[in-house]
C-alpha positions as CSV (number, residue, x, y, z in Angstrom):
1,L,117.2,38.3,-19.7
2,L,120.3,38.6,-17.6
3,R,123.9,38.2,-18.1
4,H,126.8,39.0,-15.8
5,G,130.2,40.5,-16.5
6,A,132.9,40.7,-13.9
7,A,136.1,41.6,-15.6
8,K,139.2,41.9,-13.6
9,G,139.2,45.3,-11.9
10,T,135.5,46.1,-12.6
11,M,132.3,45.8,-10.7
12,P,129.8,43.2,-11.5
13,T,127.3,44.2,-14.2
14,V,123.8,42.9,-14.5
15,N,121.9,43.2,-17.8
16,V,118.1,43.7,-17.4
17,L,115.3,44.2,-19.9
18,R,114.0,47.7,-19.3
19,D,110.4,46.9,-19.9
20,K,110.3,43.9,-17.6
21,L,112.1,45.9,-14.9
22,F,109.6,48.8,-15.0
23,E,106.7,46.3,-15.0
24,L,108.0,44.6,-11.8
25,L,108.8,47.9,-10.2
26,E,105.3,49.1,-10.9
27,V,106.5,52.5,-12.0
28,E,103.6,54.9,-12.1
29,E,105.4,57.9,-13.7
30,K,104.6,58.6,-17.3
31,F,107.5,59.5,-19.6
32,D,107.3,61.6,-22.8
33,S,110.4,59.9,-24.3
34,D,112.8,57.0,-23.8
35,K,115.5,59.5,-22.8
36,L,113.4,60.8,-19.9
37,Q,112.6,57.3,-18.8
38,D,116.3,56.4,-18.8
39,E,117.3,59.5,-16.9
40,W,114.6,58.8,-14.3
41,F,116.0,55.3,-13.7
42,E,119.7,56.6,-13.8
43,N,118.8,59.0,-11.0
44,L,117.1,56.2,-9.0
45,C,120.2,54.1,-9.4
46,F,122.4,56.9,-8.1
47,E,120.2,57.5,-5.1
48,F,120.3,53.8,-4.3
49,G,124.1,53.4,-4.6
50,I,124.3,51.6,-7.9
51,E,125.0,52.8,-11.5
52,L,123.3,52.6,-14.8
53,D,126.3,51.8,-16.9
54,D,124.8,51.6,-20.3
55,V,121.5,51.6,-22.3
56,T,121.8,49.1,-25.2
57,S,120.0,46.1,-26.8
58,E,120.9,42.6,-27.7
59,K,121.2,43.6,-31.4
60,E,123.5,46.6,-30.5
61,M,125.8,44.7,-28.3
62,K,126.3,42.0,-31.0
63,E,126.9,44.6,-33.7
64,K,129.6,46.2,-31.5
65,Q,131.4,42.9,-31.1
66,M,131.0,41.3,-34.5
67,G,130.0,44.1,-37.0
68,E,126.6,45.3,-38.3
69,A,125.6,42.1,-40.2
70,S,125.9,40.0,-37.0
71,G,122.9,41.7,-35.4
72,E,120.4,40.7,-37.9
73,G,117.3,39.1,-36.4
74,L,118.3,39.9,-32.8
75,S,116.0,41.7,-30.4
76,E,116.0,45.5,-30.2
77,D,114.4,45.6,-26.7
78,V,116.1,48.1,-24.5
79,I,118.6,46.5,-22.0
80,Y,119.9,48.3,-18.9
81,K,123.4,47.4,-17.9
82,I,123.5,48.0,-14.1
83,E,126.7,48.1,-12.3
84,V,126.4,46.9,-8.6
85,P,128.9,46.7,-5.7
86,A,131.0,43.6,-5.7
87,N,129.9,42.7,-2.1
88,R,126.2,43.0,-2.8
89,Y,125.5,39.5,-3.8
90,D,121.8,40.1,-3.4
91,L,121.8,42.5,-6.4
92,L,123.3,40.0,-8.8
93,C,120.0,39.1,-10.4
94,L,116.7,40.8,-11.6
95,E,114.9,39.5,-8.5
96,G,117.4,41.0,-6.1
97,I,117.5,44.4,-7.8
98,V,113.6,44.7,-8.0
99,S,113.2,43.6,-4.4
100,S,115.8,46.1,-3.1
101,L,114.5,49.0,-5.2
102,R,110.8,48.3,-4.3
103,I,111.8,48.5,-0.6
104,F,113.9,51.6,-1.3
105,L,110.9,53.2,-3.0
106,G,108.6,52.3,0.0
107,K,106.5,49.9,-2.0
108,D,107.5,46.8,0.0
109,L,108.8,45.7,3.3
110,K,111.8,43.5,3.7
111,P,110.6,39.9,3.1
112,E,110.4,37.6,6.1
113,F,111.8,34.2,5.3
114,T,110.4,31.0,6.8
115,V,112.6,28.0,7.3
116,N,110.4,24.9,7.6
117,T,111.8,21.9,9.4
118,P,110.0,18.6,8.7
119,Q,109.4,15.8,11.3
120,P,112.6,13.9,12.1
121,S,111.4,11.0,10.1
122,D,110.7,13.1,7.0
123,I,113.7,15.5,7.0
124,I,116.1,15.1,4.2
125,E,119.7,14.3,5.3
126,I,123.1,14.3,3.7
127,T,126.0,12.6,5.4
128,V,129.5,14.0,4.9
129,K,132.2,11.3,4.8
130,K,135.5,12.2,6.5
131,E,137.5,11.5,3.4
132,T,136.1,14.8,2.0
133,Q,138.5,16.7,4.2
134,Q,141.3,15.8,1.6
135,I,139.7,17.9,-1.1
136,R,136.5,19.9,-0.3
137,P,135.3,19.4,3.3
138,F,132.1,21.4,3.7
139,V,128.5,21.2,2.3
140,V,125.3,23.1,3.0
141,C,121.9,22.3,1.5
142,A,118.3,23.4,1.2
143,V,115.1,22.4,-0.5
144,L,112.6,24.8,-2.4
145,R,109.2,23.2,-2.5
146,N,106.5,23.7,-5.2
147,V,108.5,26.2,-7.2
148,T,106.9,27.6,-10.4
149,F,109.4,28.3,-13.2
150,D,108.9,30.0,-16.5
151,Q,111.5,30.7,-19.2
152,M,112.5,34.0,-17.5
153,R,112.7,32.7,-14.0
154,Y,114.6,29.6,-15.1
155,K,117.2,31.6,-17.0
156,S,117.6,34.0,-14.1
157,F,118.0,31.0,-11.8
158,I,120.9,29.6,-13.8
159,D,122.5,33.0,-14.4
160,L,122.6,33.8,-10.7
161,Q,124.6,30.7,-10.1
162,D,127.1,31.7,-12.8
163,K,127.4,35.2,-11.3
164,L,128.0,33.9,-7.8
165,H,130.6,31.4,-9.1
166,T,132.4,34.3,-10.8
167,N,132.1,36.6,-7.7
168,I,132.1,35.3,-4.1
169,C,132.9,31.7,-5.1
170,R,136.1,32.8,-6.8
171,Q,135.6,30.7,-9.9
172,R,134.3,27.8,-7.8
173,T,137.5,27.5,-5.8
174,L,135.8,28.5,-2.5
175,V,132.2,27.3,-3.3
176,A,130.4,25.4,-6.0
177,I,126.6,25.4,-6.4
178,G,124.6,22.4,-7.5
179,T,120.9,22.5,-8.1
180,H,118.8,19.4,-8.7
181,D,115.2,18.1,-9.5
182,L,114.5,16.5,-6.1
183,D,111.7,14.4,-7.6
184,T,114.2,12.5,-9.7
185,L,116.3,11.5,-6.6
186,K,115.9,9.4,-3.5
187,P,117.2,10.9,-0.2
188,P,119.1,10.5,2.0
189,F,122.3,11.7,0.3
190,T,126.0,11.1,0.9
191,Y,128.9,13.5,0.2
192,E,132.0,11.4,-0.5
193,A,135.5,11.6,-1.8
194,L,136.5,8.7,-4.1
195,P,139.3,7.8,-6.5
196,P,138.3,9.1,-10.0
197,K,138.1,5.6,-11.5
198,D,135.4,4.6,-9.0
199,I,133.0,7.5,-10.0
200,K,130.8,6.7,-13.0
201,F,127.9,8.9,-14.3
202,K,126.4,10.8,-17.2
203,P,127.3,14.4,-16.9
204,L,124.9,17.3,-17.5
205,N,123.8,17.5,-21.2
206,E,126.1,14.6,-22.3
207,E,124.9,11.5,-24.1
208,K,127.1,8.8,-22.5
209,E,128.6,7.9,-19.1
210,F,132.1,8.8,-18.1
211,T,134.3,7.9,-15.1
212,G,136.3,10.6,-13.3
213,E,139.4,9.5,-15.1
214,T,137.9,9.7,-18.6
215,L,135.8,12.9,-18.1
216,F,138.6,15.4,-17.6
217,P,140.5,14.5,-20.8
218,Y,137.2,14.7,-22.6
219,Y,136.5,18.2,-21.4
220,E,140.1,19.3,-22.1
221,T,139.7,18.4,-25.8
222,K,136.1,19.4,-26.2
223,E,135.7,22.5,-28.3
224,N,134.4,25.6,-26.6
225,C,134.0,23.8,-23.3
226,K,133.3,26.4,-20.6
227,L,134.3,23.9,-17.8
228,K,138.1,23.8,-18.7
229,P,139.1,26.6,-16.3
230,F,137.6,24.6,-13.3
231,L,139.3,21.3,-14.0
232,K,142.5,22.4,-12.4
233,I,140.8,22.8,-9.0
234,I,140.7,19.1,-8.4
235,D,142.5,17.3,-11.3
236,K,145.7,16.7,-9.3
237,S,143.9,15.2,-6.3
238,P,143.9,11.5,-5.7
239,V,140.2,11.7,-4.8
240,Y,137.2,13.7,-6.3
241,P,134.3,14.9,-4.4
242,V,130.9,13.4,-5.3
243,I,127.3,13.5,-4.1
244,Y,125.2,10.4,-4.2
245,D,121.5,9.7,-3.5
246,S,120.5,6.5,-1.7
247,S,120.3,4.6,-5.0
248,R,123.9,5.6,-5.7
249,V,122.8,8.0,-8.4
250,V,125.5,10.7,-8.9
251,C,123.9,14.2,-8.2
252,S,127.1,16.1,-8.9
253,L,130.8,16.0,-9.2
254,P,131.7,19.4,-7.6
255,P,133.1,21.8,-8.5
256,I,132.9,20.6,-12.1
257,I,129.5,19.4,-13.3
258,N,126.1,18.1,-12.1
259,G,124.7,14.8,-13.2
260,D,122.3,14.8,-16.1
261,H,119.8,12.5,-14.2
262,S,118.7,15.3,-11.8
263,K,118.9,18.4,-14.1
264,I,116.5,21.2,-13.6
265,R,113.7,21.7,-16.1
266,L,110.9,24.2,-16.6
267,D,108.5,21.7,-15.1
268,T,110.6,21.1,-12.0
269,K,108.7,21.7,-8.8
270,N,111.0,20.7,-6.0
271,V,114.6,21.9,-6.0
272,F,117.5,20.4,-4.0
273,I,120.3,22.9,-3.6
274,E,123.8,21.9,-2.4
275,C,126.9,24.0,-2.0
276,T,130.2,22.3,-1.5
277,A,133.0,24.4,-0.3
278,T,136.4,25.0,1.2
279,D,135.1,28.0,3.1
280,H,132.1,27.2,5.3
281,T,131.1,30.9,5.8
282,K,131.0,31.7,2.1
283,A,129.0,28.5,1.5
284,N,126.4,29.8,3.9
285,I,126.2,33.2,2.1
286,V,125.9,31.6,-1.3
287,L,123.2,29.2,-0.2
288,N,121.2,32.0,1.6
289,T,121.5,34.2,-1.5
290,V,120.1,31.6,-3.9
291,V,117.3,30.7,-1.5
292,A,116.3,34.3,-0.8
293,M,116.2,35.2,-4.4
294,F,114.1,32.3,-5.6
295,S,112.0,31.2,-2.7
296,R,109.6,33.9,-3.8
297,Y,108.4,31.6,-6.6
298,C,107.4,28.8,-4.1
299,S,103.7,28.2,-3.5
300,E,104.4,29.6,0.0
301,P,106.5,32.6,-1.0
302,F,109.8,33.1,0.9
303,S,109.7,29.6,2.5
304,V,112.4,27.0,2.3
305,E,112.7,23.5,3.8
306,S,115.8,22.7,5.9
307,V,118.2,19.8,5.3
308,R,120.2,18.1,8.0
309,V,124.0,17.9,7.3
310,T,125.7,15.3,9.4
311,Y,129.5,14.9,9.5
312,E,131.1,11.5,10.2
313,E,133.3,11.2,13.3
314,G,136.6,12.8,12.4
315,G,135.0,15.1,9.9
316,A,135.6,18.8,9.2
317,R,133.2,20.1,11.8
318,P,133.7,18.2,15.1
319,E,132.2,21.1,17.1
320,T,128.8,20.7,15.3
321,P,128.7,17.3,13.6
322,A,125.0,17.7,12.8
323,A,123.2,20.9,11.9
324,L,120.3,22.2,9.9
325,Y,120.6,24.5,6.8
326,P,119.9,27.0,5.6
327,Q,120.6,29.3,8.5
328,M,118.9,32.5,7.5
329,G,118.7,34.4,10.8
330,S,119.4,38.1,10.9
331,V,122.5,39.5,12.6
332,K,122.0,42.2,15.2
333,F,124.2,45.3,15.3
334,E,124.1,48.2,17.7
335,T,125.2,51.7,17.0
336,E,124.5,55.3,17.9
337,A,123.1,58.2,15.9
338,K,125.9,60.4,17.1
339,Y,128.5,58.2,15.6
340,I,126.8,58.0,12.3
341,N,126.0,61.7,12.1
342,S,129.6,62.6,12.9
343,R,131.1,60.3,10.3
344,I,128.7,61.5,7.5
345,G,128.6,65.2,8.4
346,I,124.8,65.4,9.0
347,D,122.5,65.9,11.9
348,I,119.3,63.8,11.9
349,K,117.4,62.2,14.7
350,A,117.8,58.5,15.6
351,E,114.1,57.9,14.5
352,D,114.7,59.3,11.1
353,M,117.9,57.3,10.8
354,A,115.9,54.1,11.6
355,K,113.5,55.0,8.7
356,L,116.4,55.5,6.3
357,L,117.9,52.2,7.2
358,T,114.6,50.4,6.7
359,R,114.5,51.7,3.2
360,M,117.9,50.0,2.7
361,S,116.6,46.6,3.7
362,L,118.1,47.0,7.2
363,P,115.2,47.0,9.8
364,A,116.1,49.3,12.6
365,K,114.6,50.7,15.8
366,V,115.6,53.1,18.5
367,T,116.4,51.4,21.8
368,D,117.4,54.4,23.7
369,A,115.9,57.8,22.7
370,K,118.1,59.7,25.1
371,T,121.4,58.4,23.7
372,G,120.2,57.8,20.2
373,R,121.0,54.1,20.4
374,L,119.9,52.0,17.4
375,E,119.4,48.3,17.0
376,V,119.9,47.3,13.4
377,L,119.0,43.8,11.9
378,A,121.1,42.8,8.9
379,P,119.1,40.1,7.1
380,C,120.8,37.0,5.5
381,T,120.9,38.8,2.1
382,R,123.1,41.5,3.5
383,S,126.3,39.7,4.3
384,D,128.1,42.9,3.4
385,I,127.2,44.4,6.8
386,L,130.1,43.6,9.1
387,H,130.5,46.7,11.3
388,P,128.6,49.9,12.2
389,C,130.6,51.7,9.5
390,D,128.8,49.6,6.9
391,I,125.5,50.8,8.5
392,M,126.7,54.4,8.4
393,E,127.3,54.0,4.7
394,D,123.7,52.9,4.0
395,V,122.4,55.8,6.0
396,A,124.5,58.1,3.9
397,I,123.0,56.5,0.7
398,A,119.5,56.6,1.9
399,Y,119.9,60.3,3.1
400,G,121.4,61.3,-0.3
401,Y,125.0,62.2,-0.9
402,N,123.9,65.3,-2.7
403,K,122.1,66.5,0.4
404,I,125.2,66.4,2.6
405,A,126.3,70.0,3.1
406,K,129.9,70.9,2.1
407,L,131.7,72.2,5.2
408,V,135.1,73.8,5.7
409,P,137.1,71.3,7.9
410,K,137.6,72.6,11.5
411,T,141.2,71.4,11.5
412,F,143.5,72.4,8.6
413,T,146.5,70.3,7.5
414,V,148.9,70.8,4.8
415,A,149.8,67.7,2.7
416,A,153.3,67.0,1.9
417,Q,155.3,64.1,0.4
418,Q,157.1,61.7,2.7
419,P,160.8,62.6,2.7
420,I,161.8,59.2,1.2
421,N,159.3,59.6,-1.6
422,K,160.4,63.1,-2.4
423,F,164.0,62.0,-2.4
424,T,163.1,59.1,-4.7
425,E,161.5,61.4,-7.2
426,L,164.5,63.7,-7.2
427,T,166.8,60.7,-7.6
428,R,164.8,59.4,-10.6
429,G,165.1,62.8,-12.3
430,L,168.8,62.8,-11.7
431,L,169.4,59.4,-13.3
432,S,167.2,60.2,-16.2
433,Q,169.2,63.4,-16.9
434,A,172.3,61.2,-16.8
435,G,170.9,59.2,-19.8
436,Y,169.6,56.2,-18.0
437,M,166.1,54.8,-18.7
438,E,163.8,53.9,-15.8
439,V,162.3,50.4,-15.6
440,L,159.8,49.0,-13.2
441,T,160.1,45.3,-12.4
442,F,158.1,42.9,-10.3
443,A,158.5,42.9,-6.6
444,L,158.0,39.1,-6.5
445,C,160.5,36.6,-8.0
446,T,161.7,33.1,-7.5
447,H,164.2,31.7,-5.0
448,D,166.9,31.1,-7.6
449,E,166.7,34.6,-9.0
450,I,167.7,36.3,-5.7
451,F,170.1,33.6,-4.6
452,E,171.7,30.9,-6.9
453,N,171.5,32.9,-10.1
454,I,173.4,35.9,-8.6
455,K,175.8,33.7,-6.5
456,V,174.3,34.7,-3.2
457,R,174.2,32.2,-0.3
458,D,170.7,31.7,1.2
459,E,171.1,32.1,5.0
460,K,167.3,31.6,5.5
461,K,167.3,34.9,7.4
462,T,166.7,37.5,4.8
463,A,164.1,36.7,2.2
464,V,160.3,36.7,2.7
465,S,158.7,33.7,1.0
466,L,155.0,33.4,0.0
467,A,153.0,30.7,1.9
468,N,150.6,30.0,-1.0
469,P,152.1,31.4,-4.3
470,R,149.6,31.3,-7.2
471,V,152.4,31.6,-9.9
472,K,155.6,29.5,-10.0
473,G,157.6,32.6,-10.9
474,F,156.3,34.6,-7.9
475,T,157.3,32.7,-4.8
476,M,159.7,35.1,-2.9
477,V,159.8,38.9,-2.2
478,R,162.9,40.4,-3.7
479,T,165.8,41.4,-1.5
480,M,167.7,43.1,-4.4
481,L,166.6,45.1,-7.5
482,L,169.5,43.6,-9.5
483,P,167.8,40.4,-10.7
484,G,164.9,42.4,-12.1
485,L,167.3,44.6,-14.1
486,L,169.1,41.5,-15.4
487,K,165.9,40.0,-16.6
488,T,165.1,43.3,-18.4
489,I,168.5,43.3,-20.1
490,A,168.0,39.6,-21.1
491,E,164.7,40.5,-22.7
492,S,166.3,43.5,-24.5
493,S,169.1,41.7,-26.3
494,S,168.1,43.2,-29.6
495,Y,168.1,46.8,-28.2
496,P,171.0,49.0,-29.5
497,K,174.0,49.1,-27.2
498,P,174.8,50.6,-24.7
499,I,171.8,49.8,-22.7
500,R,171.6,52.1,-19.6
501,I,168.7,51.3,-17.2
502,F,167.9,52.0,-13.5
503,E,165.2,51.3,-10.9
504,V,164.4,53.0,-7.6
505,S,161.9,50.8,-5.6
506,D,161.4,48.9,-2.3
507,V,163.0,45.6,-1.4
508,V,161.9,43.5,1.6
509,F,163.9,41.8,4.4
510,L,162.8,39.6,7.2
511,D,163.1,41.5,10.5
512,D,161.9,40.1,13.8
513,S,162.0,43.5,15.5
514,T,159.0,44.8,13.5
515,E,155.4,44.0,14.1
516,T,155.0,42.4,10.7
517,G,158.2,40.4,10.9
518,A,159.5,42.2,7.8
519,R,160.7,45.7,6.7
520,N,161.0,47.6,3.5
521,E,164.1,49.3,2.2
522,R,164.3,51.8,-0.7
523,H,167.1,50.8,-3.1
524,L,168.5,52.2,-6.2
525,C,170.0,50.0,-8.9
526,A,171.6,51.1,-12.1
527,M,173.2,49.0,-14.9
528,W,175.3,49.6,-18.0
529,C,175.4,46.9,-20.7
530,D,177.7,47.3,-23.8
531,T,180.3,45.5,-25.7
532,K,182.7,46.6,-23.0
533,S,182.2,46.5,-19.2
534,G,181.6,50.2,-18.7
535,L,182.7,50.1,-15.1
536,E,184.0,53.7,-15.4
537,N,180.5,54.8,-16.4
538,I,178.9,53.2,-13.3
539,Q,181.6,54.8,-11.1
540,S,181.0,58.2,-12.7
541,L,177.2,57.8,-12.1
542,L,177.9,57.0,-8.4
543,R,180.0,60.2,-8.2
544,R,177.2,62.2,-9.7
545,I,174.6,60.8,-7.2
546,M,176.9,61.6,-4.3
547,E,177.7,65.1,-5.5
548,A,174.1,65.9,-6.1
549,N,173.4,65.0,-2.4
550,G,176.3,66.9,-1.1
551,V,178.4,63.9,-0.2
552,G,182.1,64.4,-1.1
553,W,184.9,61.9,-1.6
554,A,186.2,60.9,1.9
555,G,189.8,60.7,1.0
556,G,190.6,59.1,4.3
557,K,188.4,61.3,6.3
558,P,185.5,59.9,8.4
559,K,182.9,61.9,6.5
560,G,182.0,61.4,2.9
561,Y,181.8,58.4,0.5
562,S,184.6,55.9,-0.2
563,L,185.1,52.5,-1.8
564,R,186.7,49.4,-0.5
565,D,187.3,45.8,-1.9
566,S,184.1,43.7,-1.8
567,S,183.6,40.0,-1.2
568,S,180.3,39.8,-3.1
569,E,180.5,36.9,-5.6
570,T,177.9,38.6,-7.8
571,F,180.6,40.7,-9.2
572,F,184.0,39.9,-10.8
573,K,186.8,39.5,-8.5
574,G,189.2,42.6,-8.5
575,R,186.4,44.6,-10.2
576,R,184.1,45.0,-7.3
577,A,183.7,47.4,-4.4
578,D,181.6,48.1,-1.4
579,I,180.2,51.7,-1.3
580,L,180.5,53.4,2.1
581,V,179.0,56.7,3.3
582,D,180.4,58.1,6.6
583,G,182.0,54.6,7.2
584,E,178.8,52.6,6.7
585,V,178.3,50.2,3.8
586,I,175.2,51.3,1.7
587,G,175.7,49.1,-1.4
588,T,178.0,47.6,-4.0
589,L,179.3,48.2,-7.5
590,G,181.3,46.3,-10.0
591,I,181.4,44.2,-13.2
592,L,178.9,41.4,-13.0
593,H,180.4,37.9,-12.9
594,P,180.2,35.9,-16.2
595,E,178.3,33.1,-14.4
596,V,175.6,35.6,-13.2
597,L,175.2,36.9,-16.8
598,S,175.1,33.4,-18.2
599,N,172.4,32.4,-15.6
600,F,170.1,35.2,-17.1
601,G,171.0,34.4,-20.7
602,I,173.1,37.7,-21.1
603,K,176.0,37.6,-23.6
604,S,177.3,41.2,-23.3
605,P,179.4,42.4,-20.3
606,C,177.5,44.5,-17.7
607,S,178.4,46.7,-14.8
608,A,176.0,47.7,-12.0
609,L,175.6,49.4,-8.7
610,E,172.9,48.9,-6.1
611,I,172.6,51.1,-2.9
612,N,170.2,51.7,-0.1
613,I,169.2,55.3,-0.5
614,E,167.4,55.7,2.9
615,G,170.6,56.6,4.6
616,L,171.3,59.2,2.0
617,C,167.9,60.6,2.4
618,T,168.3,60.9,6.2
619,R,171.7,62.6,5.7
620,V,170.3,65.2,3.3
621,Q,167.4,65.9,5.8
622,Q,169.9,66.4,8.7
623,K,172.0,68.7,6.6
624,L,169.0,70.8,5.5
625,S,167.7,71.1,9.0
C-alpha cells in the first residue's frame, strides 16, 4: 500500500491507494469522473500544505521503469504519490495523512494519547550497560498491547520504520528502530555492548545462527542485501550493541538487524518497540511517531504501555539514570495574534486564529483577549514546532495562502549586487574574453593539497580543518585556488594544448578577530599549461587585469602595480614574483616548480598567478566615488 522515496534533494513521497484513502477520509462528495476526483484531492493537499505529486498505478510505475511487458499482471488501482514536508514525520504513513486530513476537514479532534504505567512489580524494564557508551549510548522503549494487524496495517507498520530510518534517523546512524513480538520474549531486557565473537543469534529471516564476526561478511557477499549500507556504522567498532531478554535471547543487533525469534507476524498482539540511538532527542521523536501512528489499532485506541529504562552507574544519562518511556506530553508555546498577523499580512481575531490552529492539530486557546495572547499545545506528533514562527506558518496554511491579499510594501528598496560580487562577474567576463576557460573546483580539499603538494609550510595558523569530515578528500577548507586548478589540469591531460583556465572564488583563513574565527577572501587564479612555460602569457594577463581596473605600472612610484622577487617555493626560483598594488602584496605569479607539478601528476610546464581581488575592488570603488 505504501512506499517511501526520499532521494537526495527531494521531499519524502508517500504512495497511497486512492480508494483506500477516500474510504478512510469518508469523503461524501460525488465525482462524475476520476479527473474531478483527483482535482478535488489535489486542491485539498494544497490547502493543507502538502502536494499531490503524481497519479499513477503499480502497473504504470513498473512499465515506466522496465518497459511495457514488465507490468503484466500488476494492479491498475490508482495510487496517489503525495509529497510531504521533510520535518513532518507524522505524515510519513497512511495513518498519519488520514488523521491529519480528517482533523483539517473538521471530522475529528486531535487524538488524546494515554500512557499506562503498570504496577512497579509488573512494569517492563530494560537496563542499559555502561559499555554502550562506546558505540550507541541511548535507548527508549514502549509496548503496544492488544494490537490488531491485517495485511495493510502490517505493511504500513514496516514501511513507516523504513521511512523514518531514511529520514530523521539518517540511514540509522542517529536512531535505529526495533519492533518485536513481546509474547515470544521474557522481560526484563538488557542493552549491552559486547565483542562481535560473543554475540550469537539467528538474524531475521535467516535459516542459521551467526556470530557478530561471521554475520557482516555474510551480508557483504549476499546478493541484493539491503543491509549493506548500514554495516559501516559499527563494523569498525571493537564492540557491537545488542539487546537481550532475561533468557539471553537476542532481540536485536542495532542498527543492523532484529533477531528472527521475536519477529512481528500478522497474529502478533503485543509489540515491544525499542529505539537505540546516538541522539536521545531524535530517539524520543521516532518512538513517539511509531506509537502515535499505530496505537490506534490497540484494543484501547491511542493507549501505550510505558517501559522503564535504567542506566548503570557511569552510563550515558547520569542526570536521569531511570526514566519511563514513551514521553508523549505536549509542549506549550505562547504567542500573540498581533505577531502572527503582522508576519503573514492578515488581520484576524485571536479566537479565529485558535480555531485555525486546531485544524492543524495544534490545540490553541486565547489566554488574554485584550492582548490577543494565545496558548498553543504542540502534541508529540508535531516535533516540527520549535518556535512561534512555526505556529505562524500553520496559521497561514489553515487561513489559505490564496486568501492573503497582495499589498504594496510600505517601504521601498532597490536591490543591487554586492560590490565584490559585481566586480567578480566583470572579472570573469574579462578573463573569458582573454581566451581563458572558467572552472569551478571544490572548496574542500586535503591537508597535503594545500601544503605539502605545493611546497607550502603549515604554520597551523591559516587553514580551517573539519572536525568530522565525511570524506577523506574533504578534510580542510582551501586557502588557495591553485591546487584546484592543478587537479583540473591533471584530469585534462588529453585536452589539446595550450590549456588556459581560471577560477574566481572564495578561500578561507583562520582569523581570531572575527566572530566565527575565520574569514573569506575572494581570489582569482589563472593558469597556462603548454609545451613551454608560457610565463609571458600569464604576465600579459596580469597587465590586462590591471589596465581594465585602471591600475597602471608603478615604475618606481608609490601608486600602481609592480613586481618583486618572491620567496614562494611553489614557483621556480628566478621565475617567480610577488604582485604589489600601491605597495601592498596581493598575490604571486611564476612558473610552477617541477616538484609541485609532479605531486599532481602533471608532465607539462605550467605558469600561474593568484591574487586577492578584494583590494582591487575597493580601489575601483574609491576611484569611482
